[in-house]
Every structure is written in C-alpha cells, then in structure tokens.
C-alpha positions as CSV (number, residue, x, y, z in Angstrom):
1,M,0.0,0.0,0.0
2,I,1.4,3.4,-0.9
3,V,1.3,5.9,1.9
4,P,3.0,9.3,2.8
5,L,6.1,8.7,4.8
6,S,6.9,11.0,7.7
7,V,10.6,11.8,7.8
8,R,10.1,13.0,11.3
9,D,9.8,9.3,12.4
10,P,13.4,7.9,13.0
11,E,12.3,4.4,12.2
12,I,11.0,5.4,8.8
13,V,14.1,7.5,8.1
14,E,16.3,4.5,8.9
15,Q,14.3,2.3,6.5
16,I,14.6,5.0,3.7
17,W,18.4,5.3,4.3
18,S,18.9,1.6,4.2
19,L,16.8,1.1,1.2
20,Q,18.6,3.9,-0.6
21,H,22.0,2.3,0.0
22,A,20.8,-1.1,-1.2
23,A,19.3,0.4,-4.3
24,Y,22.3,2.4,-5.2
25,R,24.7,-0.5,-4.9
26,L,22.5,-2.3,-7.4
27,E,22.4,0.7,-9.7
28,A,26.2,0.8,-9.7
29,C,26.2,-2.7,-11.0
30,A,23.5,-1.9,-13.6
31,I,25.5,0.9,-15.1
32,G,28.8,-0.9,-15.0
33,V,30.8,0.9,-12.3
34,K,32.4,-0.8,-9.3
35,Y,31.4,1.9,-7.0
36,M,28.8,4.7,-7.1
37,P,28.3,6.7,-3.9
38,P,24.7,6.6,-2.7
39,L,23.1,9.9,-2.1
40,P,25.3,11.6,0.5
41,D,22.4,11.4,3.1
42,T,22.6,10.9,6.7
43,F,19.6,10.3,8.9
44,E,19.6,14.0,9.7
45,T,19.7,15.2,6.1
46,I,16.7,12.9,5.3
47,M,14.8,14.2,8.4
48,N,15.5,17.9,7.3
49,S,14.7,17.3,3.6
50,T,12.1,19.4,1.9
51,E,11.2,16.5,-0.3
52,V,7.8,14.8,0.1
53,F,8.3,11.0,0.5
54,Y,5.8,8.2,-0.3
55,G,6.4,4.6,0.3
56,D,5.1,1.2,-0.7
57,V,4.7,-0.4,2.7
58,T,3.9,-4.0,3.6
59,S,1.3,-5.0,6.1
60,D,4.0,-5.5,8.7
61,G,5.5,-2.0,8.1
62,E,8.4,-2.8,5.9
63,I,9.1,-0.2,3.2
64,I,9.8,-1.9,0.0
65,G,9.8,1.1,-2.3
66,V,10.1,4.9,-2.0
67,I,9.5,7.8,-4.3
68,A,10.3,11.4,-3.3
69,V,9.3,14.6,-5.0
70,S,10.1,18.3,-4.9
71,T,7.8,21.0,-6.1
72,E,10.2,23.9,-5.6
73,K,10.0,24.9,-9.3
74,E,6.5,26.3,-10.0
75,G,4.4,24.0,-12.1
76,T,7.1,21.3,-12.0
77,T,7.1,18.1,-9.9
78,E,10.6,16.8,-9.8
79,I,11.0,13.1,-8.9
80,T,14.1,13.3,-6.8
81,R,14.3,9.6,-5.7
82,L,12.7,6.3,-6.9
83,M,14.0,3.2,-5.3
84,V,12.8,-0.4,-4.8
85,H,14.3,-2.9,-2.4
86,P,16.5,-5.3,-4.5
87,E,14.5,-8.3,-3.1
88,H,11.3,-6.8,-4.6
89,L,12.4,-5.8,-8.1
90,R,10.3,-6.7,-11.2
91,Q,7.0,-6.6,-9.2
92,G,5.7,-3.3,-10.6
93,I,6.5,-1.3,-7.4
94,G,8.5,1.4,-9.2
95,R,5.8,1.8,-11.8
96,T,3.1,1.9,-9.2
97,L,4.9,4.6,-7.2
98,L,5.6,6.6,-10.4
99,C,1.9,6.4,-11.5
100,Y,0.8,7.3,-7.9
101,V,2.9,10.6,-8.0
102,I,1.8,11.5,-11.5
103,E,-1.9,11.1,-10.4
104,R,-1.4,12.8,-7.0
105,Y,0.4,15.8,-8.6
106,S,-2.0,16.0,-11.6
107,E,-1.9,19.9,-11.5
108,A,1.7,19.8,-12.5
109,T,2.5,21.1,-15.9
110,L,5.8,19.2,-16.1
111,F,7.3,16.1,-14.4
112,E,11.1,15.7,-14.4
113,V,13.4,12.9,-13.3
114,T,17.0,12.1,-13.8
115,A,18.3,8.5,-14.3
116,G,21.6,6.9,-15.2
117,T,21.7,6.7,-19.0
118,L,22.9,3.1,-18.8
119,N,20.3,2.1,-16.2
120,A,18.1,0.2,-18.6
121,P,15.3,-0.7,-16.1
122,A,15.0,2.9,-15.1
123,V,15.1,4.2,-18.7
124,A,12.5,1.7,-19.7
125,L,10.3,2.6,-16.8
126,Y,10.3,6.3,-17.6
127,T,10.0,6.0,-21.4
128,Q,7.1,3.5,-21.0
129,Q,5.3,6.1,-18.9
130,G,5.7,8.8,-21.6
131,F,8.8,10.6,-20.4
132,V,11.2,11.8,-23.1
133,A,14.9,12.6,-22.8
134,A,15.5,16.3,-22.5
135,G,19.2,16.5,-21.8
136,T,22.2,14.8,-20.2
137,A,24.7,15.6,-17.4
138,M,27.7,13.9,-16.0
139,A,27.3,12.6,-12.4
140,M,31.0,11.5,-12.2
141,P,33.5,10.3,-14.7
142,N,32.0,7.6,-17.0
143,V,28.5,8.1,-15.4
144,E,26.1,10.0,-17.6
145,L,22.7,10.9,-16.4
146,T,19.7,11.6,-18.7
147,I,17.1,14.1,-17.7
148,Y,13.6,12.9,-18.6
149,Q,10.5,15.1,-18.8
150,L,6.8,14.4,-19.0
151,V,4.2,17.0,-20.1
152,P,1.0,15.5,-18.8
153,V,-2.0,15.4,-21.1
154,K,-4.8,17.4,-19.6
155,L,-8.2,16.2,-20.5
156,S,-10.7,19.0,-21.2
157,S,-14.0,18.8,-19.5
C-alpha cells in the first residue's frame, strides 16, 4: 500500500536510508561501475529534507519502495528519488509509485526525473510512462545521467 512517509519518524528514516543504500549498490552494477556513492544522506539530512516521500509499505510496516518529489519549481514536480528494495524488483513497485505521483500531482505542468543513462530498467520505466529525454549531465567520470521530462496530457471537461 502506498502511503505518505513521515521523515520525522526515526524508524522510517532508517528504512529510507537503508533502502537507498541497497538500491544504489544495485544501480552501480547496472551501469557498469564498481562503486557509485549513494546519495550523501545521513539520517539527519533525510529528516531535514524538503522533499515529500511516499512509500510502498507492507502490512508489517516494511518499506519496499520509495519515491520522493520536490515542487520547488513552480508547475514542475521533480521526482528526486525512486528506489525499490532489491528483493522486490520486477514486481511493478516502481511503476506503481511513479503512477501514484503522476496522479497525485495532476496539477503539475511538467514532471522531471534524472536517471543513469545506462540504467536500462529505469530508462525503460520512464519511457514507457511517456517521459522523453530532454538532456544529459555527467554525475561522475563515466557516469552519464539523462534528464527525462513528461508533459501530462490534460483532459478537457
């Protein structure tokens, strides 16, 4: 079940931090580098984040997927994190979280997300949901990121 996550709750923050580290180790393998530093977060930086976090949480309280968004740019919802626990990959969790945010922030005129260019599963997820490549940036030597954007279709009433 997808629910808002309170980053004021230390247990939730610990789960987010642990999930993030597991997911980034896996992404490093996916893009062909031996080491890729996870986001340089500490429990404190997650707790003080201005991002809004949502999680796919099991009935026993385990967070198996997280998506976080920022709405600091007017009209734009930036997906700042999307991660799924390695033991729960290929179950549609990432897609469900992404669709949840697109629906929840339906007033946005633009969605934006950045993914490793060589991270085939992430690239496939975003392009299947209608995101298009809008540019690239280098995260570190030999690690190119692609910026994806989605302009949602607004249905007229």
